[in-house]
N, C-alpha and C positions, 0 to 999 in steps of 0.2 A: 543390920544382920537379920532382922525379923523377915525382911522381904526375901532374902535368900531362903530361910527356912519355910516360908509360905510357898515358894516356888518348888521346893522339894516335896512339900506336903501335897501340892497339887499334882506333881508328877507321880508320886506314889499312889494317890487316889486314882488317877487316871489308869495307871498300869494295873491296879487291882480290879478296876472295872472292866478293863479290856480283857484280862485273864478270866474274869467271871463270865464274860460274854462268849469267850472262846470255849468254855466248857459247856455252854448251852447250845453250841452250833451242832447241827446234825451233819456229820461227816459222811459222805457217801462211800459205799463198799467199793472194793477194787473192781468188781464186775460191772457196777453202775458207771464208774469213771471210765473204764475201758469201752463200754457200749457208747457213752456220750462222745468219747474221743473219735470213735470210727464214724458217728454221725457228723461230727464236725469236719473231719477230713474229706468225707465223701461230698458234703456240701460245698466245702471250699474247692475241691476238684471240679465239680460241675460248674460253679460260677466262674472258675478260671478258664475252663474250656468255653464256656459261653462268651466270656469277654474276649477271648482269643478269636473265636469265630467272628464276632462282630467287628473286631479290629482288622482282622484279615480282609473281611468283606469291604470295609470302608476304605482300606489301603487299595485294594483292587479297583473299586469304583473311582477313587480319585486318580489313580494311574490311567484309567480309561478315559475319564473326562479331560484330564490335563494332557494326555498324549505322551506319558512317559514311557 
Protein backbone atom coordinates (compact mmCIF):
# COMPACT_ATOMS: atom_id res chain seq x y z
CA UNK A 1 0.00 0.00 0.00
CA UNK A 2 2.87 2.36 0.72
CA UNK A 3 4.19 1.85 -2.83
CA UNK A 4 0.88 3.12 -4.21
CA UNK A 5 0.96 6.11 -1.87
CA UNK A 6 4.55 6.85 -2.87
CA UNK A 7 3.53 6.76 -6.53
CA UNK A 8 0.72 9.24 -5.90
CA UNK A 9 3.06 11.48 -3.92
CA UNK A 10 5.57 11.42 -6.75
CA UNK A 11 2.87 12.23 -9.30
CA UNK A 12 1.54 15.07 -7.12
CA UNK A 13 5.04 16.51 -6.72
CA UNK A 14 5.62 16.31 -10.45
CA UNK A 15 2.33 18.07 -11.23
CA UNK A 16 3.05 20.81 -8.68
CA UNK A 17 6.50 21.41 -10.15
CA UNK A 18 5.14 21.38 -13.70
CA UNK A 19 2.45 23.92 -12.75
CA UNK A 20 5.08 26.14 -11.08
CA UNK A 21 7.22 25.95 -14.22
CA UNK A 22 4.25 26.93 -16.40
CA UNK A 23 3.73 29.99 -14.20
CA UNK A 24 7.32 31.12 -14.93
CA UNK A 25 7.01 30.75 -18.70
CA UNK A 26 7.02 33.97 -20.73
CA UNK A 27 4.05 33.52 -23.01
CA UNK A 28 4.35 35.63 -26.19
CA UNK A 29 1.76 38.23 -27.04
CA UNK A 30 -0.70 37.55 -29.84
CA UNK A 31 1.13 40.04 -32.06
CA UNK A 32 4.42 38.16 -31.60
CA UNK A 33 2.78 34.82 -32.35
CA UNK A 34 1.14 36.20 -35.49
CA UNK A 35 4.45 37.67 -36.74
CA UNK A 36 6.32 34.43 -36.08
CA UNK A 37 3.59 32.43 -37.82
CA UNK A 38 3.89 34.56 -40.96
CA UNK A 39 7.67 34.11 -40.96
CA UNK A 40 7.28 30.33 -40.68
CA UNK A 41 4.66 30.21 -43.44
CA UNK A 42 6.84 32.34 -45.72
CA UNK A 43 9.92 30.20 -45.16
CA UNK A 44 7.99 26.96 -45.64
CA UNK A 45 6.56 28.31 -48.90
CA UNK A 46 9.97 29.39 -50.19
CA UNK A 47 11.53 26.03 -49.31
CA UNK A 48 8.60 24.17 -50.90
CA UNK A 49 8.97 26.17 -54.12
CA UNK A 50 12.72 25.53 -54.16
CA UNK A 51 12.24 21.78 -53.67
CA UNK A 52 9.55 21.74 -56.36
CA UNK A 53 11.91 23.50 -58.79
CA UNK A 54 14.77 21.09 -58.05
CA UNK A 55 12.45 18.09 -58.40
CA UNK A 56 11.01 19.37 -61.69
CA UNK A 57 14.50 20.05 -63.05
CA UNK A 58 15.78 16.62 -62.08
CA UNK A 59 12.70 14.94 -63.56
CA UNK A 60 13.21 16.88 -66.81
CA UNK A 61 16.91 15.95 -66.85
CA UNK A 62 16.18 12.26 -66.30
CA UNK A 63 13.54 12.26 -69.04
CA UNK A 64 16.07 13.92 -71.35
CA UNK A 65 18.84 11.46 -70.51
CA UNK A 66 16.67 8.34 -70.56
CA UNK A 67 14.67 9.35 -73.63
CA UNK A 68 11.16 9.28 -72.16
